[in-house]
C-alpha positions as CSV (number, residue, x, y, z in Angstrom):
1,X,0.3,0.1,0.1
2,X,1.1,3.6,-0.8
3,X,0.7,6.4,1.7
4,X,1.8,10.3,1.4
5,X,3.5,12.9,3.4
6,X,5.2,16.2,3.6
7,X,8.7,15.9,4.7
8,X,7.2,18.4,7.6
9,X,4.8,16.4,9.1
10,X,5.6,14.0,11.9
11,X,6.4,10.6,11.1
12,X,3.8,7.7,12.6
13,X,4.1,3.8,13.1
14,X,1.4,3.7,10.7
15,X,3.6,5.2,8.0
16,X,5.5,1.7,7.4
17,X,8.8,2.4,5.6
18,X,9.8,6.2,4.4
19,X,11.1,7.0,1.4
20,X,12.4,10.6,0.5
21,X,11.9,10.0,-3.3
22,X,13.2,13.9,-4.0
23,X,15.6,14.9,-6.1
24,X,16.8,17.7,-2.9
25,X,16.9,17.1,0.7
26,X,13.8,18.9,2.0
27,X,15.5,22.6,3.6
28,X,15.1,22.5,7.3
29,X,14.7,19.2,8.0
30,X,17.5,17.0,9.6
31,X,18.0,13.1,8.6
32,X,17.2,12.3,12.4
33,X,14.2,14.2,12.0
34,X,13.4,13.1,8.6
35,X,12.9,9.4,9.6
36,X,13.1,8.1,6.2
37,X,14.0,3.9,5.4
38,X,16.0,5.4,2.1
39,X,16.3,9.0,-0.1
40,X,15.6,8.3,-4.0
41,X,16.5,10.5,-5.8
42,X,16.5,9.0,-9.1
43,X,13.3,8.5,-8.6
44,X,12.5,11.8,-8.8
45,X,12.0,14.2,-12.6
46,X,15.6,15.0,-13.6
47,X,16.4,18.8,-12.7
48,X,15.3,20.1,-16.0
49,X,12.6,18.9,-15.5
50,X,12.0,19.7,-12.3
51,X,12.8,23.1,-13.3
52,X,10.4,23.6,-16.0
53,X,7.8,22.8,-14.0
54,X,8.3,25.0,-11.5
55,X,4.9,23.5,-9.1
56,X,2.8,25.2,-11.4
57,X,-0.5,23.3,-11.8
58,X,-1.4,24.6,-15.9
59,X,1.4,22.9,-16.3
60,X,0.4,19.5,-14.2
61,X,-1.0,17.6,-17.6
62,X,2.2,18.0,-19.1
63,X,4.6,17.2,-16.0
64,X,2.8,13.5,-15.3
65,X,3.3,12.9,-19.3
66,X,7.3,13.7,-19.4
67,X,7.4,12.8,-15.6
68,X,5.8,9.0,-16.7
69,X,7.9,8.5,-19.5
70,X,10.9,9.2,-17.8
71,X,9.6,6.5,-15.1
72,X,9.2,4.0,-18.0
73,X,12.9,4.8,-19.7
74,X,14.2,4.0,-15.9
75,X,12.0,0.8,-14.2
76,X,15.0,0.1,-11.7
77,X,13.7,3.6,-9.6
78,X,10.8,2.7,-9.5
79,X,10.4,-1.2,-8.9
80,X,11.9,-1.6,-5.2
81,X,8.8,0.5,-4.5
82,X,6.6,-1.2,-6.0
83,X,8.1,-4.5,-4.4
84,X,7.8,-3.1,-0.9
85,X,4.3,-1.8,-1.3
86,X,3.0,-5.6,-2.0
87,X,4.8,-6.6,1.1
88,X,3.1,-3.6,3.3
89,X,2.7,0.2,3.8
90,X,5.3,2.3,2.2
91,X,5.1,6.3,2.8
92,X,6.5,8.5,0.0
93,X,7.9,11.7,1.4
94,X,8.1,14.6,-0.5
95,X,8.8,18.4,0.5
96,X,6.5,20.3,-1.8
97,X,4.0,22.6,0.3
98,X,1.8,21.6,-3.0
99,X,-0.3,18.6,-1.6
100,X,-2.1,17.9,-5.0
101,X,1.0,18.8,-7.9
102,X,3.9,17.1,-6.9
103,X,6.3,14.9,-8.2
104,X,5.5,12.2,-5.0
105,X,1.2,12.4,-6.5
106,X,2.8,12.1,-9.8
107,X,4.8,8.6,-8.7
108,X,2.1,7.4,-6.6
109,X,-0.5,7.2,-9.5
110,X,2.5,5.7,-11.5
111,X,2.8,2.7,-9.3
112,X,-0.7,2.7,-8.7
113,X,-1.5,1.9,-12.4
114,X,1.8,-0.3,-12.3
115,X,0.0,-2.5,-9.5
116,X,-3.6,-2.6,-11.4
117,X,-2.0,-3.8,-14.7
118,X,-0.3,-6.5,-13.0
119,X,-2.7,-7.4,-11.0
120,X,-5.7,-7.8,-14.3
121,X,-5.8,-10.8,-15.8
122,X,-4.6,-11.2,-19.4
123,X,-6.5,-10.4,-22.0
124,X,-6.3,-12.6,-24.8
125,X,-4.4,-12.2,-27.5
126,X,-5.8,-12.9,-31.5
127,X,-4.3,-16.1,-31.8
128,X,-5.6,-17.6,-28.5
129,X,-9.0,-16.4,-28.9
130,X,-8.9,-18.8,-32.4
131,X,-8.2,-21.8,-30.5
């Protein structure tokens, strides 16, 4: 199971595995205060994409499309998160002030779509239907 939490909110037992999914460390937060199991920089959007987006809600749909393409190109960055979420609670920790338009929200959406595809039964191919 996946959930989201801002880096500035206190950690709780219900968070499960806490993973920081930002390219940059959250300002003003010490490692001791954050309580993350891992900092997964490479799953975050590229520096170029992050700067282009600038947390502008008007660019949200384009950002998601571009970010999903980056994630598609680097499955080794997100597969461990997906595997961990199958075993228990995983909290994606992010630092953005905008709780609706940030990379963690997009990453969660992306990972949940991957989970749904993996859980759905395979569709029969044309060759299978002909039998």
